[in-house]
PAKEZA-799987 format. One record per residue (C-alpha): y, x, z. Coordinates in pm, whole numbers. Layout:
% residues N
Y, X, Z
...
% end
This chain:
% residues 607
24423, 4903, 4256
24068, 4877, 4131
23833, 5056, 4374
23504, 4975, 4200
23269, 5260, 4123
23107, 5334, 3785
22774, 5164, 3719
22606, 5482, 3588
22418, 5638, 3883
22488, 5991, 3765
22864, 5939, 3791
22874, 5754, 4126
22878, 6062, 4358
23175, 6213, 4171
23366, 5884, 4165
23298, 5827, 4535
23431, 6171, 4625
23744, 6112, 4416
23800, 5776, 4590
23771, 5935, 4935
24023, 6202, 4837
24273, 5939, 4717
24238, 5724, 5028
24265, 6012, 5273
24547, 6194, 5098
24343, 6491, 4986
24064, 6709, 5110
24132, 6947, 5398
23943, 7272, 5410
23756, 7362, 5727
23902, 7612, 5969
23707, 7942, 5948
23729, 7995, 6322
23587, 7649, 6389
23298, 7713, 6155
23225, 8042, 6326
23228, 7878, 6667
22990, 7605, 6551
22758, 7852, 6379
22742, 8192, 6551
22548, 8333, 6255
22852, 8285, 6031
23070, 8594, 6013
23407, 8660, 5856
23373, 8767, 5492
23481, 9089, 5337
23670, 9057, 5005
23444, 9319, 4854
23127, 9129, 4935
23234, 8767, 4893
23162, 8552, 4586
23297, 8196, 4588
23139, 7888, 4441
23473, 7830, 4269
23431, 8131, 4042
23125, 8281, 3868
23009, 8633, 3945
22969, 8702, 3576
22962, 8515, 3246
23194, 8313, 3022
23431, 8049, 3157
23300, 7695, 3188
23470, 7361, 3253
23205, 7300, 3522
23309, 7592, 3740
23515, 7368, 3966
23330, 7175, 4232
23439, 6816, 4310
23651, 6767, 4623
23447, 6718, 4936
23534, 6468, 5209
23352, 6672, 5470
23365, 7045, 5545
23146, 7253, 5318
23029, 7602, 5408
23003, 7821, 5101
22768, 8118, 5133
22795, 8443, 4944
22630, 8776, 4871
22590, 8996, 5175
22539, 9364, 5116
22362, 9607, 5342
22008, 9660, 5474
21768, 9368, 5533
21818, 9174, 5853
21544, 9240, 6111
21312, 8944, 6166
21432, 8908, 6524
21795, 8864, 6419
21973, 8584, 6238
22082, 8667, 5882
22449, 8701, 5801
22613, 8404, 5631
22967, 8431, 5503
23235, 8167, 5447
23467, 8159, 5143
23816, 8307, 5150
24085, 8079, 5294
24291, 8114, 4975
24001, 7975, 4775
23960, 7687, 5018
24329, 7598, 4983
24301, 7617, 4605
24009, 7379, 4620
24202, 7129, 4835
24524, 7152, 4628
24338, 7105, 4302
24115, 6819, 4419
24277, 6544, 4214
24304, 6750, 3896
23946, 6871, 3935
23815, 6516, 3967
24010, 6401, 3660
23884, 6694, 3456
23524, 6669, 3570
23473, 6296, 3509
23513, 6293, 3129
23334, 6626, 3100
23035, 6488, 3290
23011, 6196, 3048
23032, 6428, 2747
22775, 6666, 2896
22525, 6387, 2955
22567, 6249, 2606
22509, 6595, 2461
22191, 6670, 2658
22033, 6324, 2625
21681, 6338, 2483
21677, 6719, 2483
21355, 6748, 2681
21130, 7017, 2537
20750, 7016, 2531
20505, 7262, 2380
20312, 7108, 2090
19951, 7017, 2171
19672, 6977, 1915
19377, 6782, 2057
19045, 6964, 2091
18808, 6863, 1816
18438, 6783, 1817
18224, 7098, 1789
17866, 7136, 1664
17669, 7312, 1939
17441, 7479, 1684
17738, 7645, 1517
17945, 7725, 1826
17750, 7689, 2151
18014, 7866, 2369
18320, 7689, 2504
18557, 7912, 2703
18883, 7831, 2881
19108, 7932, 3171
19132, 7699, 3467
19454, 7501, 3518
19568, 7383, 3859
19912, 7262, 3750
19994, 6896, 3809
20344, 6871, 3660
20242, 6658, 3362
20124, 6369, 3579
20442, 6333, 3784
20655, 6381, 3472
20460, 6110, 3286
20505, 5886, 3590
20881, 5945, 3582
20901, 5855, 3211
20690, 5540, 3254
20899, 5429, 3552
21205, 5476, 3333
21059, 5211, 3100
20934, 5435, 2820
20603, 5566, 2694
20594, 5946, 2716
20597, 6163, 2404
20237, 6273, 2332
20315, 6641, 2392
20432, 6560, 2746
20075, 6453, 2829
19843, 6738, 2929
19525, 6549, 3011
19376, 6812, 3241
19688, 6803, 3460
19656, 6428, 3494
19291, 6465, 3600
19364, 6749, 3842
19648, 6563, 4013
19389, 6380, 4224
19161, 6525, 4494
18785, 6486, 4451
18487, 6543, 4677
18305, 6858, 4568
18046, 7088, 4722
18178, 7346, 4965
18149, 7713, 4865
17804, 7861, 4940
17724, 8176, 5132
17627, 8468, 4905
17491, 8792, 5052
17626, 8704, 5395
17978, 8609, 5286
18133, 8284, 5172
18190, 8257, 4798
18549, 8189, 4689
18450, 7849, 4552
18165, 7604, 4511
18056, 7441, 4185
17952, 7080, 4130
17819, 6938, 3802
17742, 6578, 3707
17618, 6406, 3391
17664, 6033, 3331
17708, 5788, 3041
18053, 5784, 2883
18246, 5463, 2954
18404, 5451, 2606
18107, 5549, 2387
17750, 5433, 2454
17611, 5717, 2242
17771, 6002, 2440
17759, 6149, 2789
18030, 6287, 3014
17969, 6623, 3180
18187, 6684, 3484
18247, 7036, 3614
18401, 7049, 3960
18525, 7364, 4134
18635, 7364, 4498
18795, 7673, 4644
18727, 7800, 4993
18966, 7625, 5232
19167, 7772, 5517
19341, 7610, 5810
19719, 7636, 5795
19719, 7860, 6100
19473, 8096, 5931
19686, 8148, 5620
19841, 8494, 5592
20214, 8531, 5667
20437, 8425, 5380
20743, 8578, 5217
20909, 8296, 5020
21212, 8336, 4798
21380, 8007, 4706
21540, 8068, 4367
21765, 7766, 4309
21945, 7664, 3992
22294, 7543, 4093
22434, 7521, 3740
22625, 7220, 3610
22312, 7072, 3452
22171, 7026, 3804
22455, 6795, 3909
22251, 6472, 3915
22101, 6282, 4210
21744, 6355, 4096
21813, 6726, 4056
21998, 6938, 4315
22021, 6670, 4590
21649, 6595, 4557
21571, 6967, 4538
21753, 7030, 4866
21558, 6755, 5040
21234, 6896, 4900
21305, 7245, 5033
21394, 7097, 5374
21046, 6940, 5390
20897, 7284, 5334
21115, 7436, 5604
20956, 7195, 5855
20620, 7367, 5802
20736, 7728, 5828
20575, 7938, 6098
20732, 8217, 6298
20554, 8481, 6091
20684, 8332, 5764
21012, 8448, 5610
21248, 8282, 5364
21521, 8414, 5134
21755, 8205, 4919
21900, 8312, 4585
22109, 8091, 4358
22216, 8124, 3998
22465, 7946, 3775
22718, 8138, 3564
22635, 8426, 3798
22379, 8511, 4065
22418, 8509, 4443
22219, 8604, 4750
22273, 8324, 4998
22015, 8416, 5260
21828, 8740, 5322
21471, 8735, 5463
21483, 8506, 5767
21206, 8420, 6013
21062, 8070, 5998
21151, 8021, 6361
21520, 8022, 6267
21501, 7686, 6091
21860, 7588, 6166
21996, 7886, 5973
21765, 7820, 5678
21866, 7453, 5674
22233, 7546, 5677
22182, 7773, 5378
22012, 7494, 5182
22259, 7222, 5283
22564, 7401, 5144
22437, 7428, 4784
22656, 7266, 4517
22625, 7258, 4138
22864, 7399, 3878
22868, 7646, 3589
22633, 7763, 3315
22274, 7880, 3365
22206, 8254, 3389
21839, 8204, 3472
21704, 8547, 3379
21955, 8724, 3602
21857, 8495, 3888
21489, 8572, 3839
21558, 8946, 3849
21759, 8914, 4171
21486, 8696, 4326
21226, 8965, 4259
21456, 9220, 4424
21473, 8997, 4733
21095, 8945, 4727
21041, 9320, 4731
21289, 9355, 5015
21089, 9112, 5229
20747, 9207, 5089
20453, 9147, 5326
20143, 9358, 5253
19831, 9137, 5237
20058, 8834, 5275
20179, 8553, 5049
20469, 8685, 4842
20601, 8413, 4615
20918, 8306, 4438
20979, 7931, 4405
21200, 7876, 4101
21356, 7529, 4125
21539, 7418, 3809
21548, 7184, 3512
21469, 7489, 3299
21792, 7482, 3099
21863, 7856, 3064
22169, 7908, 2843
22328, 8237, 2957
22190, 8591, 2939
21826, 8638, 2838
21716, 8309, 2682
21428, 8434, 2468
21107, 8279, 2605
20885, 8573, 2512
21118, 8820, 2684
21132, 8606, 2999
20753, 8570, 3010
20709, 8942, 2956
20945, 9027, 3241
20764, 8794, 3481
20418, 8911, 3370
20524, 9268, 3444
20666, 9175, 3785
20344, 9005, 3898
20178, 9347, 3905
20389, 9421, 4213
20203, 9152, 4407
20480, 8890, 4384
20388, 8562, 4215
20621, 8297, 4078
20586, 7919, 4086
20816, 7670, 3918
20942, 7336, 4046
21084, 7112, 3774
21355, 6853, 3842
21548, 6593, 3648
21547, 6452, 3300
21731, 6454, 2965
21727, 6834, 2933
21401, 6919, 3113
21248, 7230, 2959
20885, 7155, 3042
20754, 7416, 2799
20946, 7701, 2961
20861, 7591, 3315
20489, 7586, 3241
20490, 7921, 3064
20691, 8099, 3333
20451, 7980, 3604
20152, 8092, 3396
20306, 8435, 3344
20387, 8463, 3715
20036, 8377, 3844
20182, 8064, 3998
20181, 7686, 3967
20406, 7444, 3785
20491, 7119, 3963
20736, 6850, 3862
20922, 6681, 4149
21033, 6328, 4064
21037, 6180, 4415
21056, 6298, 4773
20699, 6183, 4818
20593, 6418, 4538
20780, 6700, 4713
20584, 6627, 5030
20255, 6635, 4835
20330, 6967, 4665
20515, 7157, 4938
20355, 7018, 5254
20015, 6858, 5197
19894, 7107, 4936
20091, 7412, 5047
19780, 7616, 5124
19624, 7541, 4786
19953, 7609, 4612
20044, 7940, 4772
19735, 8111, 4918
19529, 8251, 4630
19153, 8292, 4684
19060, 8396, 4327
19251, 8527, 4027
19186, 8518, 3653
18933, 8237, 3685
18761, 8163, 3354
18505, 7897, 3268
18244, 7934, 2997
17998, 7661, 2907
17708, 7767, 2688
17555, 7451, 2542
17183, 7436, 2465
17170, 7352, 2091
16817, 7215, 2121
16953, 6944, 2351
17324, 6907, 2267
17428, 6823, 1911
17806, 6798, 1962
18059, 6846, 2240
18431, 6803, 2301
18638, 6955, 2582
18884, 6693, 2711
19221, 6857, 2768
19287, 7228, 2837
19413, 7270, 2480
19662, 7541, 2575
19404, 7715, 2799
19127, 7765, 2543
19004, 8125, 2512
18793, 8305, 2253
18431, 8367, 2351
18491, 8742, 2378
18786, 8684, 2615
18552, 8566, 2889
18446, 8920, 2982
18764, 9091, 2875
18928, 9141, 3212
19261, 9231, 3053
19297, 8870, 2939
19497, 8676, 3196
19364, 8345, 3328
19444, 8093, 3600
19449, 8131, 3978
19298, 7900, 4237
19434, 7854, 4588
19273, 7774, 4922
19112, 7430, 4919
19213, 7358, 4562
18987, 7154, 4333
18965, 7189, 3955
18794, 6936, 3728
18693, 6966, 3363
18523, 6701, 3148
18313, 6741, 2833
18200, 6456, 2613
17865, 6544, 2454
17625, 6392, 2201
17257, 6473, 2242
17030, 6572, 1957
16900, 6258, 1790
17204, 6046, 1886
17474, 5936, 1640
17754, 6190, 1628
18095, 6224, 1468
18024, 6526, 1250
17739, 6387, 1039
17455, 6580, 877
17504, 6910, 696
17305, 6962, 376
17311, 7339, 415
17382, 7375, 786
17153, 7564, 1022
16865, 7343, 1137
16797, 7320, 1508
16448, 7296, 1646
16339, 6991, 1839
16406, 7000, 2214
16181, 7254, 2376
15974, 7187, 2682
15995, 7375, 3008
16297, 7456, 3219
16542, 7532, 2937
16450, 7210, 2758
16584, 7020, 3061
16921, 7196, 3051
17233, 7081, 2873
17365, 7429, 2911
17461, 7712, 3141
17796, 7714, 3322
17948, 8056, 3396
18253, 8132, 3609
18425, 8469, 3608
18693, 8565, 3861
18856, 8846, 4058
18931, 8867, 4427
19302, 8818, 4510
19353, 9191, 4559
19068, 9315, 4339
19043, 9444, 3983
18666, 9411, 3933
18550, 9071, 3810
18245, 8884, 3939
18041, 8605, 3783
17862, 8292, 3898
17613, 8100, 3681
17492, 7741, 3725
17247, 7555, 3495
17351, 7199, 3406
17060, 6952, 3402
17039, 6716, 3104
16931, 6412, 3308
17205, 6151, 3324
17264, 5954, 3644
17487, 5655, 3720
17840, 5791, 3749
17971, 5863, 4098
18294, 5705, 4219
18484, 6029, 4161
18351, 6069, 3807
18440, 5709, 3721
18794, 5761, 3843
18829, 6098, 3668
18701, 5934, 3348
18965, 5661, 3383
19240, 5922, 3419
19103, 6116, 3121
19097, 5798, 2912
19453, 5716, 3020
19579, 6057, 2911
19398, 6031, 2580
19534, 5680, 2524
19891, 5803, 2584
19822, 6068, 2321
19700, 5814, 2068
19342, 5733, 2179
19181, 5907, 1884
18838, 5939, 2049
18836, 5620, 2258
18736, 5362, 2000
18813, 5013, 2137
18847, 5131, 2499
19201, 5013, 2584
19439, 5001, 2880
19264, 4695, 3021
18933, 4881, 3028
19099, 5185, 3186
19257, 4970, 3456
18926, 4802, 3540
18743, 5137, 3555
19006, 5295, 3783
19042, 4990, 4008
18667, 4989, 4068
18670, 5357, 4168
18972, 5371, 4402
18759, 5447, 4706
18927, 5538, 5034
19257, 5643, 4868
19415, 5782, 5187
19757, 5855, 5036
19763, 5573, 4780
19755, 5804, 4477
19479, 5613, 4303
19642, 5277, 4365
19963, 5412, 4216
19766, 5526, 3910
19635, 5174, 3853
19994, 5047, 3856
20096, 5312, 3603
19816, 5200, 3371
19945, 4844, 3399
20297, 4963, 3322
20186, 5165, 3020
19992, 4866, 2892
20300, 4644, 2917
20520, 4905, 2747
20269, 4957, 2465
20294, 4591, 2368
20669, 4634, 2318
20653, 4980, 2162
20332, 4975, 1953
20450, 5261, 1732
20596, 5474, 2015
20286, 5693, 2051
20153, 5853, 1737
19800, 5976, 1699
19766, 6351, 1746
19521, 6542, 1530
% end
């Protein structure tokens, strides 16, 4: 008998489970009484309130509804009806019906045989189905014709980790997968702390810097840095988290549900007594696995996460609705109330219209509950949907490709991710046309706003969390320097640079924002001096990242500045690099350079 396992990693877990079942003579279901003795929080189920993982709550039949046989006991949790569990008590967790357990054991061999070919067919069908929103690069703008540049901040970082995953897979990313601002903002930078204004600390501080551009001797780089007011972990308000987990068949890969479970366990480690967690799952149907549970009861929360298995279609909209219901049930006034939607974004049952989903989430955020998205996996990753849902939910979009990335997002940067210090943050740069001839905003293409939107407080914008930093870069040409637009025979003439204070300014930076619980917007204004200085270490590194993102998108504005130049610039600006993020970036540049020599036509230029 041949006992070798398949070489494809995605099929190894299933094959291994089948092999164990054959060698042991089948899979024996756990004894309900033994489970109850081991876990006092587990209670006997009621047929009226129990939903098994073997069958969907609602939706069409699917060949993925059966779970593979398990060699070890598996506790399956189900919907529990009734009032919320008090914080001082453990939540109720139910086990599946004994008849369903026996059915699972008796059908182990047939299930494995049926699932194996289906898994191969499924993977072949979803291969290369990743979806990205189209991005059109920002163009060069004449300051005399359009001196105002307005955009919403973006604190998402998903694009960087997703690009890293694609490069490590041995491919150059598609241009639309590269959002340059998310690459830049993946890294921490040293910025000025928020100042004190009228006896209270401002929500964020602003840093500006002007230095020569590394890829064009005739232009300057203008760096805008925003650092939010930081809080110690102990000082953060109590949190009400709802883990909304996709357990559909498309999540049945090692880098999806298994990695997701490990990521959530890392977050559980940091929960405080005053924090509460709920767990909702969705596949062909939706299920409440865990009602609001105190962070001190980590064992119960871990048990709820550990038992998750994948199978079925993806009724994502129904899961989102149920998650909001749970968030309202555990709502904490003046606290952090957030849903963490963890999925590959492959919604294929129920409401699948993007606009309808975004509208539902935008309406729900008015209740004080925000929504963040955590993307997992490949082949059918719906990056476009994940980003848009997080934007609509006043949350963040992160892509988790490794356990280290999960630690960064859910542990190291938890305060910045979940504790909002300012909402609807908008940036407006008014360039001085007597000094600046042309400018170009690098990245933020899908965050650009009309000039009139800056003071229209009904227009939604980005949020910034405690301790978060946001970086934006402009490339500018000064009056009298060669530009890309050329002279206009009939264009409006601009006077020579004026003397005095305004003649020394490149422009005026304005920030508009609302307090986390406020509806009235406030503004900050900071003049940007025209005098260029040697670039700081942080600006040199940010410029290297910006150049890398632009190069992956075709390098339209970089001239002859190539991967070798980017590598040298980044390597010389690594600095302290406490967590090794910058060193990893240098290695990614090297990898992209090597791949580009083998795939010279892989990345097309984007207009």
